[in-house]
Steps between C-alpha positions, in 0.01 A plus 500: 500500500487697821186704410318185394572337834382812681172490305455134570562551868255791505243277333548234767468761777189648347354151471529462876347843547214423260406179680360689799251766382178420332262668259615802303820552698608142420417540133705824480798337670491201264538747208831606652607136533430427137684808384812413709508150358458635145791736548709219654430271200582781252830569678603139555389374160825577312703331775279188480529493123873538513534220753267273296694570179830432668375181643360368176818593313704284738295190433 
């Protein structure tokens, strides 16, 4: 779960960085934001599925 949180935090930081530049520099930075969030989703997906399965089994 730690690496997923790091990737999500990196995506948030890059979002703030990408908000300032314009043109080609902004577009290139947004690519990094998307990649960070994709990695975060891939790493946190099993944890979310496990939590959802445990929650539904309790009901």
